[in-house]
C-alpha positions in Angstrom: 0.0 0.0 0.0 1.5 3.4 -1.0 1.9 5.8 1.9 -0.7 8.5 2.2 0.6 11.5 0.2 1.5 14.7 1.9 -1.0 17.3 0.6 1.5 20.0 1.1 3.9 18.5 -1.4 1.5 17.6 -4.3 3.2 18.0 -7.6 6.8 17.7 -6.2 8.7 20.8 -7.4 5.7 22.8 -8.6 5.2 24.4 -5.2 2.8 27.3 -4.7 2.6 30.0 -2.1 -0.7 28.6 -0.9 1.0 25.2 -0.1 2.1 26.4 3.2 -1.2 27.9 4.2 -4.4 26.1 5.1 -7.5 26.4 3.0 -9.7 29.1 4.5 -12.8 27.6 5.8 -16.2 29.1 5.7 -17.8 30.6 8.7 -18.3 27.5 10.9 -21.8 26.5 11.9 -22.5 24.8 15.1 -23.7 21.6 13.3 -20.4 21.3 11.4 -18.5 21.9 14.5 -20.4 19.0 16.2 -19.7 16.7 13.2 -16.0 17.6 13.3 -15.9 16.9 17.0 -17.2 13.4 16.4 -14.3 12.6 14.0 -11.0 11.1 15.3 -7.8 12.9 14.7 -6.9 10.5 11.9 -10.3 10.9 10.2 -10.1 14.7 10.5 -6.7 14.7 8.9 -8.0 12.5 6.0 -11.0 14.8 5.6 -8.8 17.9 5.4 -6.4 16.3 3.0 -9.3 15.3 0.7 -10.7 18.8 0.7 -7.2 20.1 -0.2 -7.0 17.7 -3.2 -10.4 18.7 -4.4 -9.2 22.3 -4.5 -5.9 21.4 -6.2 -7.8 19.5 -9.0 -9.4 22.8 -10.0 -6.0 24.5 -10.4 -5.2 25.7 -13.9 -1.7 24.0 -13.8 -2.3 20.6 -15.5 0.8 19.1 -13.8 -0.6 20.0 -10.4 -4.1 18.6 -11.4 -2.6 15.3 -12.5 -0.6 15.0 -9.3 -3.7 15.9 -7.2 -5.8 13.2 -9.0 -3.1 10.5 -8.4 -2.8 11.5 -4.7 -6.6 11.3 -4.5 -6.6 7.8 -6.0 -4.0 6.6 -3.5 -5.9 8.2 -0.6 -9.2 6.9 -1.8 -8.0 3.3 -2.0 -6.5 3.7 1.5 -9.9 4.9 2.8 -11.7 2.0 1.0 -9.6 -0.5 2.9 -11.3 0.6 6.1 -14.7 1.7 4.9 -15.7 -1.3 2.7 -19.1 -1.7 4.2 -20.1 2.0 4.1 -21.8 4.2 1.5 -18.5 4.8 -0.3 -19.0 1.5 -2.1 -22.6 1.6 -3.1 -22.0 3.1 -6.5 -18.7 1.5 -7.4 -20.2 -0.7 -10.1 -21.8 2.3 -11.8 -18.6 4.3 -11.8 -16.7 1.2 -13.0 -19.0 0.7 -16.0 -19.0 4.4 -17.0 -15.3 5.0 -16.2 -12.2 4.4 -18.3 -11.6 0.9 -17.1 -8.0 0.0 -16.4 -6.5 -2.7 -14.2 -9.2 -3.8 -11.8 -6.8 -5.0 -9.2 -5.1 -1.6 -8.7 -7.9 -0.6 -6.4 -7.2 -3.5 -4.0 -9.0 -6.6 -2.8 -11.8 -4.9 -0.9 -12.8 -2.9 -4.0 -12.9 -6.1 -6.2 -14.8 -8.0 -3.5 -17.4 -5.3 -3.2 -17.7 -5.0 -7.0 -18.4 -8.8 -7.2 -21.2 -8.3 -4.6 -22.8 -5.5 -6.6 -22.5 -7.5 -9.9 -24.4 -10.4 -8.3 -27.3 -8.0 -7.3 -27.2 -6.2 -10.7 -27.2 -9.5 -12.5 -30.3 -10.7 -10.7 -32.1 -7.4 -11.4 -31.2 -7.5 -15.1 -32.3 -11.1 -15.5 -35.7 -10.2 -14.2 -35.9 -7.3 -16.7 -34.4 -9.5 -19.5 -31.8 -6.7 -20.1 -28.3 -7.3 -21.6 -25.6 -8.6 -19.3 -22.6 -8.4 -21.7 -20.9 -5.5 -19.9 -21.3 -7.3 -16.5 -19.8 -10.5 -17.9 -16.7 -8.6 -19.2 -16.2 -7.4 -15.6 -16.8 -10.9 -14.2 -14.0 -12.3 -16.4 -11.6 -9.7 -15.0 -12.6 -10.3 -11.4 -12.4 -14.1 -11.7 -8.9 -13.8 -13.3 -7.9 -11.5 -10.4 -9.3 -13.8 -7.7 -7.7 -17.0 -9.2 -4.3 -15.3 -9.3 -4.6 -14.1 -5.7 -5.6 -17.4 -3.9 -9.2 -16.3 -3.6 -10.7 -19.3 -5.5 -13.7 -19.5 -3.2 -14.7 -15.9 -4.1 -14.3 -16.6 -7.8 -16.5 -19.7 -7.6 -19.2 -17.8 -5.6 -19.3 -15.0 -8.2 -19.6 -17.5 -11.0 -22.4 -19.3 -9.2 -24.2 -15.9 -8.8 -24.0 -15.1 -12.5 -24.7 -18.8 -13.5 -21.5 -19.2 -15.6 -19.3 -21.7 -13.9 -17.9 -22.8 -17.2 -15.6 -19.8 -17.1 -13.6 -21.5 -14.3 -12.1 -24.0 -16.7 -10.1 -21.3 -18.4 -8.7 -19.9 -15.1 -7.7 -23.0 -13.1 -4.1 -24.1 -13.2 -1.9 -26.7 -11.5 -1.5 -24.5 -8.4 -5.1 -23.9 -7.6 -7.3 -26.6 -9.2 -7.4 -28.8 -6.0 -8.5 -26.0 -3.7 -11.1 -24.9 -6.4 -12.5 -28.5 -6.7 -12.6 -29.0 -2.9 -14.7 -25.9 -2.6 -17.0 -27.0 -5.5 -17.6 -30.5 -4.1 -18.3 -29.3 -0.6 -20.6 -26.5 -1.7 -22.6 -28.9 -3.8 -24.1 -30.3 -0.7 -25.7 -27.0 0.1 -27.1 -26.2 -3.4 -30.6 -27.0 -4.6 -31.0 -29.3 -7.7 -30.0 -29.1 -10.5 -27.3 -26.6 -9.5 -25.6 -29.2 -7.3 -25.1 -31.5 -10.3 -23.9 -28.7 -12.5 -21.2 -27.7 -9.9 -20.1 -31.3 -9.7 -19.9 -31.6 -13.5 -17.5 -28.7 -13.5 -15.4 -30.3 -10.7 -15.3 -33.5 -12.8 -14.1 -31.6 -15.9 -11.4 -29.8 -13.9 -10.1 -33.0 -12.4 -10.0 -34.7 -15.9 -8.2 -31.6 -17.3 -5.4 -32.1 -14.8 -5.5 -35.9 -15.0 -6.5 -36.3 -11.4 -8.4 -39.4 -12.2 -9.1 -40.9 -8.7 -10.9 -37.6 -7.7 -12.7 -37.5 -11.1 -13.9 -41.1 -10.5 -15.3 -40.1 -7.0 -17.3 -37.3 -8.6 -18.5 -39.6 -11.3 -19.7 -42.1 -8.7 -21.4 -39.3 -6.8 -23.2 -38.2 -9.9 -24.0 -41.9 -10.6 -22.9 -41.2 -14.2 -21.6 -44.4 -15.8 -20.5 -42.5 -18.9 -18.1 -40.5 -16.7 -16.8 -43.7 -15.0 -16.1 -45.2 -18.4 -14.3 -41.9 -19.5 -12.0 -42.1 -16.5 -10.9 -45.6 -17.5 -10.5 -44.8 -21.1 -8.5 -41.6 -20.4 -6.1 -43.3 -18.0 -3.4 -45.5 -19.5 -1.7 -46.7 -16.3 -2.9 -50.2 -15.3 -1.9 -49.8 -11.7 -4.1 -46.7 -11.3 -6.9 -48.6 -12.9 -6.6 -51.3 -10.2 -7.1 -48.5 -7.6 -10.2 -47.3 -9.5 -11.6 -50.8 -9.3 -11.1 -50.9 -5.5 -13.0 -47.6 -5.3 -15.9 -48.9 -7.3 -16.0 -52.2 -5.3 -16.2 -50.1 -2.1 -19.1 -48.1 -3.5 -21.0 -51.3 -4.1 -22.2 -50.8 -7.6 -22.1 -53.3 -10.5 -19.7 -52.2 -13.3 -18.9 -54.5 -16.3 -15.5 -53.5 -17.7 -15.3 -53.6 -21.5 -12.5 -53.7 -24.1 -12.5 -49.8 -24.4 -12.0 -49.5 -20.6 -9.3 -52.2 -20.4 -7.9 -53.4 -23.7 -6.0 -56.6 -22.6 -8.3 -59.5 -21.8 -6.1 -60.9 -18.9 -5.8 -57.5 -17.4 -9.6 -57.0 -17.8 -10.4 -60.2 -16.0 -8.0 -59.3 -13.1 -9.6 -55.9 -12.8 -13.1 -57.3 -13.0 -12.2 -59.6 -10.0 -11.3 -56.5 -8.0 -14.6 -54.7 -9.0 -16.5 -57.9 -8.0 -15.0 -57.7 -4.5 -13.5 -61.2 -4.5 -10.5 -60.0 -2.5 -12.6 -58.5 0.3 -12.7 -61.6 2.6 -8.9 -62.0 2.2 -8.2 -58.4 3.1 -10.6 -58.5 6.1 -9.0 -61.6 7.5 -5.5 -60.0 7.0 -6.7 -57.2 9.2 -8.2 -59.6 11.8 -5.0 -61.5 12.1 -2.9 -58.4 12.4 -5.1 -57.1 15.2 -5.2 -60.6 16.7 -9.0 -61.0 17.0 -9.3 -64.2 15.0 -10.5 -66.3 18.0 -14.2 -67.0 17.9 -16.5 -65.3 20.5 -19.6 -66.8 22.1 -22.7 -64.8 23.0 -21.8 -65.2 26.7 -18.5 -63.4 26.0 -20.6 -60.4 24.7 -23.3 -60.5 27.4 -20.7 -60.5 30.3 -23.4 -61.6 32.7 -20.8 -62.1 35.5 -20.4 -58.3 35.7 -24.1 -57.9 36.7 -25.6 -58.2 40.1 -27.2 -61.5 41.1 -30.8 -61.2 39.9 -30.3 -61.1 36.2 -27.4 -63.4 35.9 -28.7 -66.2 38.1 -32.4 -66.1 37.2 -33.7 -68.9 35.0 -34.3 -68.0 31.4 -37.9 -66.7 30.9 -38.2 -67.7 27.2 -35.4 -70.0 26.2 -36.4 -70.2 22.5 -36.4 -66.4 22.3 -33.1 -66.2 24.1 -31.6 -68.9 21.8 -32.8 -66.9 18.8 -31.1 -63.8 20.2 -27.9 -65.7 20.8 -28.0 -66.9 17.2 -28.1 -63.3 15.9 -25.4 -62.1 18.4 -23.2 -65.0 17.4 -23.7 -64.1 13.7 -23.1 -60.4 14.0 -20.0 -60.8 16.3 -18.3 -63.4 14.2 -19.4 -62.0 10.9 -16.8 -62.7 8.1 -14.4 -64.6 10.4 -15.4 -68.0 9.0 -15.5 -69.7 12.5 -17.6 -69.5 15.6 -18.5 -71.8 18.5 -22.2 -72.5 17.7 -22.6 -73.2 13.9 -19.2 -74.1 12.4 -17.9 -76.4 15.2 -17.0 -79.9 13.8 -19.6 -82.6 14.3 -17.5 -84.6 16.8 -16.6 -81.7 19.0 -17.2 -82.1 22.7 -19.3 -79.0 22.9 -21.9 -80.5 20.6 -22.7 -80.2 16.9 -23.8 -77.4 14.8 -27.0 -79.4 14.2 -27.6 -79.3 18.0 -27.6 -75.5 18.0 -29.8 -75.3 15.0 -32.5 -77.4 16.6 -32.3 -75.5 19.9 -34.4 -73.0 17.9 -38.1 -73.5 17.1 -39.8 -73.4 13.7 -39.0 -70.0 12.1 -36.1 -69.6 14.6 -34.3 -72.4 12.6 -34.4 -70.1 9.5 -32.4 -67.4 11.2 -30.0 -70.0 12.7 -29.3 -71.7 9.3 -28.9 -68.2 7.7 -26.4 -67.1 10.4 -23.9 -69.5 8.8 -23.9 -67.2 5.7 -23.1 -64.3 8.0 -20.3 -66.1 9.7 -18.8 -67.0 6.4 -19.6 -63.5 4.9 -17.7 -62.7 1.6 -16.0 -66.1 1.5 -18.2 -67.6 -1.2 -16.5 -70.9 -1.7 -16.4 -71.8 2.0 -19.9 -70.5 2.5 -21.5 -72.6 -0.2 -19.6 -75.7 1.0 -20.8 -75.2 4.6 -24.4 -74.4 3.6 -24.7 -77.3 1.2 -25.7 -79.8 3.9 -28.8 -77.9 4.7 -30.1 -77.9 1.1 -30.9 -81.6 1.6 -33.0 -80.9 4.7 -36.7 -81.9 4.6 -37.4 -79.3 7.3 -38.7 -76.2 5.4 -37.5 -73.5 7.9 -34.0 -75.0 7.7 -34.0 -75.0 3.9 -35.4 -71.4 3.9 -32.5 -70.4 6.2 -29.9 -72.1 4.0 -31.3 -70.2 0.9 -31.1 -66.9 2.8 -27.6 -67.8 4.0 -26.4 -68.2 0.4 -27.7 -64.7 -0.3 -26.0 -63.2 2.8 -22.8 -65.0 2.1 -22.7 -63.5 -1.5 -23.6 -60.0 -0.4 -21.5 -57.5 -2.2 -19.5 -60.2 -4.0 -20.2 -60.6 -7.7 -19.2 -63.6 -9.8 -19.4 -64.6 -13.5 -20.9 -68.0 -12.6 -23.7 -66.4 -10.4 -23.8 -69.1 -7.7 -26.6 -67.4 -5.8 -28.9 -67.2 -8.8 -28.2 -70.8 -9.8 -29.0 -72.1 -6.3 -31.9 -69.8 -5.3 -33.6 -69.3 -8.6 -35.4 -72.7 -8.6 -36.9 -72.1 -5.1 -38.6 -68.8 -5.9 -41.8 -70.6 -6.9 -41.6 -73.3 -4.2 -44.9 -74.4 -2.6 -43.8 -73.5 0.9 -44.0 -69.7 1.5 -41.1 -69.7 4.0 -38.8 -71.3 1.5 -40.0 -68.8 -1.2 -39.2 -65.9 1.2 -35.8 -67.3 2.0 -35.0 -67.5 -1.7 -36.5 -64.1 -2.6 -34.8 -62.3 0.3 -31.5 -64.1 -0.5 -31.6 -62.9 -4.1 -32.4 -59.4 -3.0 -29.4 -59.3 -0.7 -27.0 -61.0 -3.1 -27.9 -58.9 -6.1 -28.6 -55.6 -4.5 -27.9 -52.8 -7.0 -27.1 -55.2 -9.9 -30.2 -54.3 -12.0 -30.3 -57.9 -13.1 -33.1 -58.3 -15.7 -33.2 -62.1 -15.2 -34.3 -61.6 -11.6 -36.9 -59.1 -12.7 -38.5 -61.6 -15.0 -38.7 -64.2 -12.2 -39.7 -61.9 -9.3 -42.1 -59.4 -11.0 -44.8 -62.1 -11.7 -45.0 -62.9 -8.0 -46.2 -59.3 -7.3 -49.3 -59.8 -9.5 -50.0 -63.4 -8.6 -53.5 -63.5 -6.9 -52.7 -66.8 -5.2 -49.4 -65.7 -3.6 -49.5 -65.0 0.1 -49.0 -61.4 1.3 -45.7 -62.0 3.0 -44.2 -63.5 -0.2 -45.5 -60.5 -2.3 -44.0 -58.0 0.3 -40.6 -59.6 0.2 -40.6 -59.8 -3.6 -41.3 -56.1 -3.8 -38.6 -55.3 -1.3 -36.0 -57.5 -3.1 -36.9 -55.9 -6.4 -36.4 -52.5 -4.8 -33.0 -53.6 -3.6 -31.9 -55.1 -6.9 -33.0 -51.9 -8.8 -32.1 -49.5 -6.0 -31.8 -45.9 -7.4 -32.5 -47.0 -11.0 -35.9 -45.4 -11.4 -36.9 -48.6 -13.4 -40.5 -48.0 -14.7 -41.4 -51.6 -15.2 -40.5 -52.6 -11.7 -42.3 -49.5 -10.4 -45.5 -50.4 -12.3 -45.4 -54.0 -11.0 -45.2 -52.7 -7.4 -47.9 -50.1 -8.0 -50.3 -52.7 -9.4 -49.6 -55.0 -6.4 -50.5 -52.2 -4.0 -53.7 -51.4 -5.9 -54.7 -55.1 -5.7 -54.4 -55.4 -1.9 -57.7 -55.8 0.0 -58.7 -53.5 2.9 -57.7 -56.1 5.4 -54.3 -56.7 3.8 -53.5 -52.9 3.8 -53.7 -53.0 7.6 -51.0 -55.7 7.8 -47.5 -54.6 8.9 -45.8 -56.4 6.0 -47.8 -54.4 3.4 -45.5 -51.5 4.3 -42.7 -53.2 2.5 -44.5 -52.5 -0.8 -44.2 -48.7 -0.6 -40.6 -49.2 0.7 -39.7 -51.3 -2.3 -41.1 -48.6 -4.6 -39.2 -45.9 -2.7 -35.9 -47.7 -3.0 -36.2 -47.5 -6.8 -35.9 -43.7 -6.5 -33.3 -43.6 -3.7 -31.5 -40.3 -4.0 -33.0 -39.5 -7.4 -34.9 -36.4 -6.3 -37.4 -35.1 -9.0 -37.4 -38.4 -10.8 -40.0 -39.6 -8.3 -42.7 -37.1 -9.1 -44.6 -39.1 -11.6 -44.8 -42.1 -9.3 -45.7 -39.8 -6.4 -48.7 -38.6 -8.4 -49.9 -42.2 -9.0 -49.6 -42.9 -5.3 -52.2 -40.3 -4.6 -54.8 -42.7 -6.1 -54.0 -45.5 -3.6 -56.4 -46.5 -0.8 -56.3 -43.9 1.9 -55.0 -46.5 4.4 -51.6 -46.7 2.6 -51.6 -43.5 0.5 -49.9 -41.1 3.0 -47.5 -43.8 4.1 -46.5 -44.3 0.5 -46.1 -40.5 -0.1 -43.8 -40.1 2.9 -41.7 -43.2 2.0 -41.3 -42.0 -1.6 -40.4 -38.5 -0.6 -37.9 -39.6 2.0 -36.2 -42.1 -0.3 -36.0 -39.8 -3.3 -34.3 -37.0 -1.3 -32.2 -39.3 0.9 -28.7 -37.9 1.4 -29.4 -34.7 -0.5 -29.6 -32.4 2.5 -32.6 -30.6 0.9 -33.8 -28.2 3.6 -37.2 -27.7 2.0 -38.0 -31.4 2.1 -36.9 -31.5 5.7 -39.4 -28.7 6.4 -42.2 -30.7 4.6 -41.5 -33.8 6.6 -41.3 -31.8 9.9 -44.7 -30.3 9.0 -46.1 -33.8 8.7 -44.7 -34.6 12.2 -46.4 -31.6 13.7 -49.9 -32.8 12.9 -51.9 -34.4 15.8 -53.8 -37.3 14.2 -55.9 -40.3 15.1 -54.3 -43.5 16.3 -54.7 -45.4 13.1 -52.4 -43.1 11.1 -49.1 -44.7 10.4 -47.5 -42.3 7.9 -45.7 -40.1 10.5 -43.2 -42.9 11.2 -41.6 -42.8 7.8 -41.8 -39.0 7.9 -39.6 -39.0 11.0 -37.2 -41.4 9.4 -37.2 -39.2 6.3 -35.9 -36.2 8.2 -32.8 -38.3 9.1 -32.5 -39.7 5.7 -32.5 -36.3 4.0 -30.4 -34.5 6.5 -27.7 -37.1 7.1 -25.4 -36.0 4.3 -23.5 -33.2 6.0 -22.5 -32.4 9.6 -24.4 -29.1 9.8 -27.7 -30.5 8.6 -27.2 -33.6 10.8 -26.8 -31.5 14.0 -29.8 -29.4 13.1 -31.9 -32.6 12.5 -30.8 -34.0 15.9 -32.0 -30.7 17.5 -35.3 -30.8 15.6 -35.9 -34.4 16.6 -35.5 -33.4 20.3 -38.4 -31.0 19.8 -40.5 -33.6 17.9 -39.9 -35.9 20.9 -41.2 -33.4 23.3 -44.3 -32.4 21.4 -45.1 -35.3 19.1 -47.8 -38.0 19.4 -46.9 -41.5 20.6 -46.5 -43.0 17.1 -44.0 -40.2 16.3 -42.1 -40.8 19.6 -41.6 -44.4 18.6 -39.8 -43.4 15.3 -37.6 -40.7 16.8 -35.0 -43.1 18.3 -34.7 -44.9 15.0 -34.1 -41.6 13.2 -31.4 -40.7 15.7 -29.9 -44.1 15.2 -29.7 -43.5 11.4 -28.2 -40.0 11.9 -25.3 -41.3 14.0 -25.0 -44.9 12.7 -21.6 -46.4 13.8 -20.8 -42.9 15.2 -21.6 -42.8 19.0 -22.2 -39.1 19.7 -22.5 -38.5 23.4 -25.6 -36.3 23.3 -27.5 -38.8 21.1 -26.3 -41.7 23.4 -27.7 -39.9 26.4 -31.0 -39.2 24.7 -31.4 -42.9 23.7 -30.3 -44.1 27.1 -33.1 -41.9 28.6 -35.7 -43.3 26.1 -34.6 -46.9 26.7 -36.4 -46.6 30.1 -39.5 -45.1 28.5 -43.0 -46.2 29.8 -44.0 -47.0 26.3 -42.3 -50.4 25.5 -42.2 -49.7 21.8 -40.3 -46.4 22.4 -37.9 -48.3 24.7 -37.4 -51.1 22.1 -36.6 -48.6 19.3 -34.2 -46.7 21.6 -32.4 -50.0 22.5 -32.0 -51.0 18.9 -30.7 -47.5 18.1 -28.2 -47.7 20.9 -26.9 -50.7 19.1 -26.9 -48.9 15.7 -25.0 -45.8 16.9 -22.4 -48.1 18.5 -22.3 -50.7 15.6 -18.9 -52.2 15.2 -17.2 -49.8 17.6 -17.0 -51.9 20.8 -18.0 -48.7 22.6 -17.5 -49.4 26.3 -20.1 -46.9 27.5 -22.8 -48.3 25.2 -21.8 -51.8 26.1 -22.2 -50.9 29.8 -25.6 -49.3 29.2 -26.8 -52.4 27.4 -25.6 -54.7 30.2 -27.5 -52.7 32.7 -30.6 -52.8 30.5 -30.3 -56.6 30.3 -30.5 -56.6 34.1 -33.3 -54.1 34.2 -35.5 -56.0 31.6 -34.5 -59.5 32.6 -38.2 -60.5 33.1 -39.4 -59.0 29.8 -38.5 -61.4 26.9 -39.2 -58.9 24.1 -37.2 -56.1 25.5 -34.4 -58.4 26.5 -34.3 -59.7 22.9 -33.8 -56.2 21.7 -31.0 -55.6 24.2 -29.3 -58.7 22.9 -29.6 -57.7 19.3 -28.1 -54.3 20.2 -25.2 -56.0 22.0 -24.6 -58.0 18.8 -24.6 -54.7 16.8 -22.1 -52.9 19.1 -19.6 -55.8 19.0 -20.2 -56.5 15.3 -17.2 -58.1 13.6 -15.4 -57.8 17.0 -15.1 -54.1 16.3 -13.7 -54.3 12.8 -16.9 -53.4 10.9 -19.0 -50.2 10.3 -22.6 -49.7 9.2 -22.1 -46.2 7.9 -23.3 -45.9 4.3 -20.9 -43.0 3.7 -17.3 -43.5 2.6 -14.5 -41.6 0.9 -14.4 -39.0 3.7 -18.2 -38.8 3.8 -18.4 -37.7 0.1 -20.0 -40.8 -1.3 -23.2 -42.6 -0.1 -23.5 -46.3 -1.0 -27.1 -46.8 -2.2 -27.2 -50.5 -1.3 -25.9 -49.9 2.2 -28.5 -47.2 2.8 -31.2 -49.5 1.4 -30.3 -52.2 3.9 -30.4 -49.8 6.9 -33.7 -48.1 5.8 -35.3 -51.5 5.4 -34.4 -52.5 8.9 -35.6 -49.2 10.3 -39.0 -49.5 8.5 -39.3 -53.0 10.0 -38.6 -51.6 13.4 -41.5 -49.1 13.1 -43.7 -52.1 13.9 -41.4 -54.2 16.1 -44.0 -56.5 17.5 -45.4 -57.7 14.2 -42.1 -58.1 12.3 -38.9 -58.4 14.4 -40.6 -59.9 17.4 -42.9 -62.0 15.2 -41.8 -64.6 12.8 -40.0 -62.3 10.4 -37.0 -61.6 12.7 -34.6 -62.6 9.8 -35.3 -59.1 8.4 -32.5 -58.1 10.7 -30.1 -59.7 8.2 -30.8 -56.9 5.7 -28.3 -54.9 7.7 -25.6 -57.1 6.0 -25.9 -54.7 3.0 -24.3 -51.9 5.1 -21.6 -54.0 6.7 -18.1 -53.0 5.6 -14.6 -53.3 7.2 -13.6 -49.9 8.6 -10.0 -50.5 7.6 -7.2 -49.0 5.6 -5.1 -51.8 4.1 -2.0 -50.9 2.0 -1.0 -53.3 -0.8 2.0 -53.2 -3.2 1.9 -53.2 -7.0 1.2 -57.0 -7.0 -1.7 -56.4 -4.6 0.1 -58.1 -1.7 -0.3 -56.5 1.7 2.6 -54.4 2.9 3.0 -52.6 6.3 3.9 -48.9 6.2 3.7 -46.2 9.0 0.5 -44.0 8.8 -0.8 -41.2 10.9 -4.4 -41.6 12.0 -6.2 -38.6 13.6 -9.4 -36.6 13.6 -10.2 -35.2 10.2 -10.0 -31.3 9.8 -12.1 -29.5 7.3 -9.6 -27.4 5.3 -12.0 -26.2 2.5 -11.4 -22.6 1.7 -8.5 -22.2 4.1 -5.4 -20.3 3.1 -2.0 -22.0 2.5 -1.6 -25.8 3.2 -3.2 -26.4 6.5 -2.9 -29.8 8.2 -5.8 -32.2 7.4 -5.7 -34.2 10.6 -5.2 -33.3 14.3 -4.4 -35.3 17.4 -2.9 -38.1 15.4 -1.1 -41.3 16.4 1.3 -43.2 14.2 0.5 -46.9 13.5 1.6 -49.5 11.0 -1.0 -50.7 8.4 -3.4 -52.3 8.3 -5.3 -49.8 10.6 -8.8 -49.3 11.8 -10.5 -45.9 11.1 -13.3 -44.7 13.4 -16.0 -42.2 12.4 -14.6 -38.8 11.5 -11.0 -40.1 11.4 -8.6 -39.7 8.5 -5.2 -41.3 7.6 -2.1 -40.1 5.9 1.2 -41.8 5.1 4.0 -41.1 7.5 6.7 -41.9 5.0 7.9 -40.6 1.6 9.1 -44.0 0.5 5.7 -44.8 -1.2 3.1 -42.8 -3.1 -0.5 -43.7 -2.6 -2.6 -44.0 -5.8 -5.7 -42.7 -4.1 -6.0 -39.2 -2.4 -8.3 -40.7 0.2 -6.8 -43.4 2.3 -9.6 -45.8 3.1 -10.2 -49.5 2.3 -7.6 -51.0 -0.1 -4.8 -48.5 -1.1 -2.2 -49.4 -3.7 1.2 -47.9 -3.0 4.0 -47.5 -5.6 7.6 -46.8 -4.7 8.6 -43.2 -4.8 11.5 -42.9 -7.4 12.8 -39.7 -5.7 13.0 -41.3 -2.3 16.5 -41.5 -0.6 17.1 -43.3 2.7 18.4 -40.9 5.3 
């Protein structure tokens, strides 16, 4: 900044006699005196200098005029620095447009920033009047160029958003600023309404592609759910090793991608990459992590319950309902040993002293055997060969519930794993039309879990006819709709939608009152998961449904379509539904409450606001709303035990309404899922003592205990990954299905459909970071793991983690944590260190 010029030396040598004398002032008035008294010494001096320059500008000497004008310009820009928010700036755009132009930056940052604000207002006004904006856009180009050169990328982006011309960015980004620009674009997209959010991400994708930052471009392509962009990333990149990393990213997202010769030319390479996309290495990586952390030894339900830590009454009392408690133990055993391939109930060898697997299976009654047989699929999760071998013996059973469980077990075992030979379809396909409805449900649900997100047309042709089969029982139709919703999740498939709509229209008055009928609107909603406006035509059709199910369908469609978008207007609509005081028979407010959580869960600010809003709903809402609030809180903080939510759920777990208490207990399990959180584990132990005489509530406590210790603390249920940027549609579908089932706990989870709990397998993922070398073999390197810091829009190169500790890979990542390499020896091929990360040796590295 140039020093403020001395008014007595304007024009250098061209001095005048008056230069030494002050300008004679007019007769002072009292008002002017008062004004001058209010000014500080510095302001008074500035005022006097300015008056002097004004007089000098009128001097006949042109040299003196020019010097006075230059001094005024310097003084003016000096004043602008301090007075940016006052009246001085209000006309700057007008003066700029009528003035002579010149370098826009010479007036300083404050001037440019103010000008940008005025341009935004003027642009809006001209758009409404349909006037020309050409002169404004010339200015915009100058301002954007200035901002991008001076590390003010966020302001450049904001201005271009205001004038709706983000394409200009592409010409101004360079190697030094494209990352900061794209970070701001992707994070601001969460706060923009549609379709602006997609346009912003489109620009981010183009910038990443321009600078060959392919992993980031792929993440944006997955966020946009744009398969054309995904293909473009593969065809643009020529490095096979980087393509392997892309495949790991796609497999984590859980979508089905078939690689073609354009994406990968060589057939052998293509087959190898397709194996990675198909997730065939997931079990191997997970067990590598388990061995490294030394948690391979199988755990029993008793190891989880820790009854010896309780006072006498609960631990010594005889079991109230042994079949119910055995069923609970089955689920706990399945969740805790998920993916480890061994346990102490189901996989023990036949001649073991502790008894046989068959013994445990038959300690469960009727439909309990279905869950017990299916638990084998969970224990052998992701290991398809071992799973099918172990489950094979139950396929020859004449006991229908056991056969149904084996079919479901195959589906669970294949969850997220794709294969060219389609073992799940080959085994389950023939049972879809079995005479026994429990066997049919086992096969249908198994197919839904195994092929979630695959959009497999072969399955549509075998499951769609069930929906419109007049002879099919309601439960079979409900599970068929749900499985189709999962297989075609987020696809907006019209044919599937029509089949479900007709099935809903065909239901009798009595059937519409059945709890399972709710799975039909849910299956319909899943087709539009996260697809926003695409749901509108179907939502119109739903207005013609029977009034018993109409509003339930509306709320479910709305909440699914806007899930993960953070759309504030939709949250307000859903809150308005919760504010109504209705008669007891109305059931649509449950999905509305869940919808608030589904829409607001995408970013931290909206999430905290939703938690606060749900506190109010809890205070003032009707009983049917209070029953859904704990489930919504469970979804908002899934696998992320926030203390305030934990306390709320702990309070509700002692509620006088048993359904509120049950929902709160299940949600305690969900927020602590896979974390081994000691505080929640203690709460649940105490609840098992408190409810030891109530079989239903005790069952819920056991399920929650199974969730908290899921995978012995190596798994997460969070549907978000890639530092919370991407939302896996199949994972969210599994969680939402479980929550909808929990809206009527007594009929579904505590009835004979408890195996609905297994839908949660769709969201189960190892919360690990595993580093592999160029041959995809695990290698151990030092990494720093700490709390993630949001550095979007911050100046310089701030640290991205805080409070870190250094570990050797593989490592576990908790919610909100981030990892970074602690060595320069290797270069990671992905900017976000989660899941499988390929490292290549750094050619510039020198040992110290």
